[in-house]
Residue, then its C-alpha position, 0 to 999 in steps of 0.5 A: m571538444e573531440e570527446k563530445k563529437e564521439k558521445g554525439n548520440f541522442w541522449l547527449t543531444v537531450a542532455t545537452f537541451i536541459v543543461n542549456k535550459r536550465k534556468a527555464f526549468l528552475v522556473l517551471f520547477a519553482i511554480a509547481c512547488i508553489y502550486c504543490a505547497a498551496c494544494m497539500n492541504k486539499v488532499s482528502v484522507n481516508q481512514d476507514i480500510t473497510k472502503y478498500l474492501p471489493a465492491d461485491s464483498e459482503t461487508r461492502i454491500g452490507l455498509t453501503l445499505m446501512d449507509e443508505q437506509f439506516m441510522t447508526y448513532g455514534s457511541a463510546r465505551i467509557m470506563v472510569s476507573n478508581i471509583t465506587w459505585q454509588d460515585a459512578d451512579a452519580l456521574v450517570e446524570k451528569l453524563e447524560a445533561v451534556e449536550g450531544v449526549k442522547e443516553v447513558a447505559f449504566d447498572d450494578s451488573a459485571d456487565h458495567y461495574n467491576g472491582t473499582n472499574a465503572l463502564f458506561d455505554v453512551t449514545f450520542d445524538g449524531t452519527e460517528e462523523d456529526e459534530i454534535s458527537k464529537d463536541a458531545k464526547q470532547a465535552v464528556k472528556e472535560l466532565l471527566s477530566d478529574y478521574d482515571t478514565y479510558i474512552s474507546t469510540s470511533v467518533g473523531a477518531e479519524e481525526e485524532q489518528t491523522e494528527s497523531l500519525n502525521n506527528d509521527m511521520n514528521l519525526i520520522l522523516v526528520l530521523a530519516v533524513v538525519i540518517i541519510v545525511v550520515v550514510l552519504l556522508i560515509s559513501t560521497k566524495a564531497y560534503m556539497e553533494i548532499p544538499v544537491l541530492l537533498i534538495t532534489f528529493g525534496v522537490a520531488a517529495l513535495l510534487n508528489k504530495g502536492t498532486n495526491y489531492l488529483m487522486g481525490t482521496i487516498s488512504s491514511v496509510t498511503d498518505s503517511i507512508s509514501v513520502v519515506l518510502q520515495l526517500a527510500l526508494a528513489i534517492d538511488y537516482a539522485i546517487i547514480f546521477c551524481d557519482r556519474f557527474m563526479e567521475e566526468h568532472e575529474t576530466m571536464d568542466a562542470e557544465s560538460a561533465i553534466k551533460v555527459a554524466l546526464s546522457k549517460a544517466i538518463p537510460e542507466i536510471s530508467s531502466s533501474s527504476l522499471t524493476t521498482i516501478s513493476g513492483m508498485v504496478a502488481m500492488m495495483f492489480m490487488h482485489f483489495r484496493l488498498g493496493y491500488d491506492m498506495g501503488i499509484v501514489l508510489v508509482k507517481a512518486i517514482i515519476f517525479s523522482l525521475i522527473s526531478v533528477f532528470f530535469l532539475m539536478p542539472a541546474i542544482l549541480m551547476i549552482f553548487a559545482k564550485g561547492i563541490d569542487n572545493t569540499h572533496h574528501k574521500s569515501f569511507v565506504p570500505n572495499i569487502s574484499f573477504a566477502g569476494k574470497w569467502a564466495n570462491l571458497t564456498r561456492f559449491i557449499v552456499p548454493p546448495v545450503f541456500v536451496i535447502l534454506l529456500c525450501f524451509a522458509a518458503w514452508m515457514s512463510n506459507n505457514c505463518s499467522y495473519l492478522y486482519d483486524v487492525n486492533s490485533v496487530p501489535a505496535a511499538r507505540e500504541s495510540e491513546t484510543r487503542i490503549a483504552k480499548h484494550k483496558i476496558e476489553d481487559e476489564f469488561g471484555v470484548s464487545n464484538q457487534i454483528a449487524i445482520l440485513v434481512p428482508k423487511g417486513d416479516y416480522e414473525s420471522e424476525k421474532k422467531v430469529l431473534k430468539e433462537f440467537e438468544t439461546l446462543d452462548y456467546v451472545n450477550t445482547v439481541t436487538g431488533l424491532a421485534n424484541v423492542s418492549i412497549n410494556d410487560d405484554y407487547v413488543l413493537t411488532d406485535k399484532i393487535a386489535p382495535r380493542a386492545f390498541s384502544e386499551l394500550t393508547d387510552l384512545d376512544i374505541e370508536i375512533v380506533r376503528v376508524l383508524y383501523m379502517a383507514y389503515a386497512y384501506d391506505q394498505g389495499q386491504n378492503g376485506p376487513i372493511f366489510t367483514g368486521i374491523d374488530e378482528y383486523k390486526v395490525p403490527i403496534i409499530d406500523m399502527f402507531l406511525f399511521l396514526y401519527d400521520q394521520y394526526e400531523e395532517g389533521y385528521v385526528t384531533l387530541d387533546a393536550d395530555m394525549d398530544e404529549k404523550l403521542t408525540d413522546l411515543y412517536n419519537t421513541l418509535h421513530d428512533a427505533q425505526l430509523q435504527l432498525q428498518g430500512e426501506d428494504y431491510s430490517r437490521l437486527v444487532l447482536t452483541v457477542s463475546v467472541p474475537t473479531e477474527g479466528d476460527e472462533a469468530y468464523a464459526a459464530m458467524d456460520d451459526i448465525r447464518n443457519i439461523c436465518a436460513k431458516y426462515y430467509n433465503k440464504s442469499d438475502v441475508i448480510l452480515v456486517g461487523d468487524c467479524t465479517s470484514n476480517h473474513d472478507l479481508m482474509s478471502s481477498f488476501a488469498t487471491d491478492n497474495i497470488i496476484i502480488s507474487v506471480l505479477t512481481a516476479l513475471f514484470v521483473m523477469i521480463i525487464l531482467l531478461f531483456t537487460f541481461q540477455s539471457a533467460g537463466l540469470p533472471i530466474l537466479l536473481v528472482l529466486t534470490i530476492q524471493g528467497s528473502i521475501w520467504i525469509n522475511f516473512s518466517v521470522p514471525t512464524l519462529t518467533g511465535g508471531s503475527v503478520f498483518f496481511i497488508a503488510y505482507l502483500i505491499v511489502s513483499a512487492i515492494q521488496m521485489g521490486a525495489t531490492i532486486d536492484y542490489a542483485i542487479v548491481i552484483s549481477s552486471r558488473y560481474m557479467v563485464l568484469k569476467k570478460q576481463m579477468p578469472i571469474h574469481e578474481a572478477i567476482i571480487e572486484t564485483i563485489n568491491q565496486a557494487f558494495p558502496t551503491i548497495f550500502t547507501s541505498g540499501s542502508i536507507l531503506t533498511g533504516a527508513g523501514f525500522l523507524i517507522g516500525q518504532i515510531a509510527s502509533d498506527a498499527t498498520v503503518a508500523s507493521i509495514g515499517i518493521a517488515l520493510g526494514r527487516g526484508t531490505l536487510i535479509s535482501i542485502i545479506l543475501v546479495l553480497f554473501v549467497l548470490p556471488q557464490i550463486l553466480l559463480l556456480g551457475d555461470i555455465i547455466i547463464e552462458k549457456t541460456a544466453l540469447t543469440i540475438s543477432l547484434p552489431q559488434a564492433t572490432r578496433r583496426d589500425v590499418s593504412g595503405r590501399m584496401i578493398v571495403n566491403g561492409r559498415v565502417k565507422g571511424y576516422i579516414q582523414g575525416e570521420i566516416d560512418a556508412e555502408i560501403k563497397g570499394s577501394f580506399s587509399g590512406s589511413m583507416q582507424a575505424s569500428f568494424e562490424s560483425r554479427l553474432p551468432i557465428g555465421g553472420k556476415e563480416t566487414e571484409l577488409v582486404m590489403e592490396q598493398e604489396g600482396l599482404t593480408q590481414p589475418g583471417e582475411q581475404d587475398a586482396k589480389k583475388e579477382d572476385s566477380d560482380e556477383e560474389q561482391n553483391e552477395q558479400l554485401 
């Protein structure tokens, strides 16, 4: 009971309340879990990475306009291997007969038949998101099930990728739990600690995943990877609390131990979580909004982990307390004194070598090759769609489409632009209203007079003249009506559509044959109009044989812009496609890279500044972890590989925010131990004490990262996993084998940059007899006292005497009056002080 009273602070009061009300908290968590389990299926998941582009980016503007003003039919490139041309040609009719298939393009050119491989370009009746297109795709797969078939399409791809990724992540989660259990078996002190930790984490993960629907829509990357990252990042909090409980339980009963352990763990865990949260918050400032999407979900994950540890875990510990008592075992994590001895031996060698390595790694990382097209990112396992895409491209080359939006109505300029596009070597096909042929003589946008239109449609010339006059009147062009309609020319597509409108309204009467001919022609023209002409823009579509990213692709975009600039204002022309999307991502990355690097380091340094009360130590710690980030991303440069830009941004934020905790563990223990022993002994003891924590947390995060990288079929998720696993491993190595030497060599810097803040410092003394006390005293004086006092006291005293830093502040004065004796450094008790002097001392 005396121990409880001494620790009777605010956090102990909070901890006592939580433990006493644990049954109520269990009920609340049970209700929350049921609710979140029911809401998990409500989460809307987005697979389209372009939706996270900045709203003012060209690609985002163009995609929005195309969604609003144009019809884009779903399509598929279907390759059938080991087939003759005759058999392939016979398949065309069967494919066209499938319900939902609009048209099938196939001929005997090298574009469609190569060796024994046939390529069919299939267009569906709906968009890539319409059920009719998805059903047609499935029907085509069943039709070709007996053939060696590869289908590359975005129709239904979201559902397939989501299902595949969910299966991957379920496997990853199971394997991650296995790794965690193995690690905990090695590092914990009782076997029954493990279910306590797993239950706590499982509830936190369920709460986070079940509340994702409140975000509206989240990305597939965030949805799939957040659970594993939450597990790897936040399980430390439960381990810290559990370790505290085991320490306190050695001298207390379970309930008292939980209360005291929780009172100590709440501020410790909360401060530890701040660095991790700061990394996630930095991601939320990215222009590429996938960072915000993932950042806010992971911040929410960490908060739910903290809530579960603080409010649920005490109840779970009480339930499993007897089991924990009965399953004790020794920790199998060894001491690594050799690392401390190595630090002492190399303290003058390793830091300068690390500085050189740091500069080299920064340069190599800066020269790393980044990828912006997810289809270019290598993955240990590839999805069926990616395999099909690569097979088709190997046989028939890349099919890269670029859409150009230009102001509507200027058919002459469109025609000239399209003709110039056709002269470019890398352009395979060019499509626009101005080059869609009606027959050998005319294209849709050609302007013709009434006589030519009459011959083209077999309509009576008098009827056509009336139509032309009605069209001129409708357009507010009255001149031709009076000056002569026969010379008035109108674009063919406009006149056909006007004719059909008049026919529909009953102003024009046609015989059955003409009615059928006009209806068929209208359907063709209207279909072309839906795809190529919107309310404000016309769409020109190019198929080019250049990569979707890189200098060649961006040079082609410049060529296209320069041609359009001859006929339109440059600001009125919008390019949309994989090339432009990747270019926008590259532009966004340049800014986001700076934002992530600066904000993450800044947030972490501010937190460390208040944690260690030193200006020098935060810089040393941040440089160590920043060095691990640079080394991590210099590896692809050294091996001739590339890094997906999303992986760099996300992993650099997570690596700084999470693995800085390892450096904090080493540094905080060293700062305490060096006051108790020589620094060469302190660093050895520091590493031995910190290693279990770093081993547990680091091995879990490293293992989870590599599992994701090797198992996930989604290239984005896999690239994040590989970079995270490699980066965590590098951080562990630097923290254990480089940071100790930096602390030893930089000890003088740490001391010189310590902040001189006036802080209370207690001096313990045992005195008895009659004395004068001037200042604050806290302790037991035949009963507890904690007050600002001035006066005499007769009796025995065991108390803490407060002094203030820096030197020059007022100390608590203790003047002995018994037999003229004084404590060393104290004033003579018999000295006569005036009231004014005593007031000054107060």
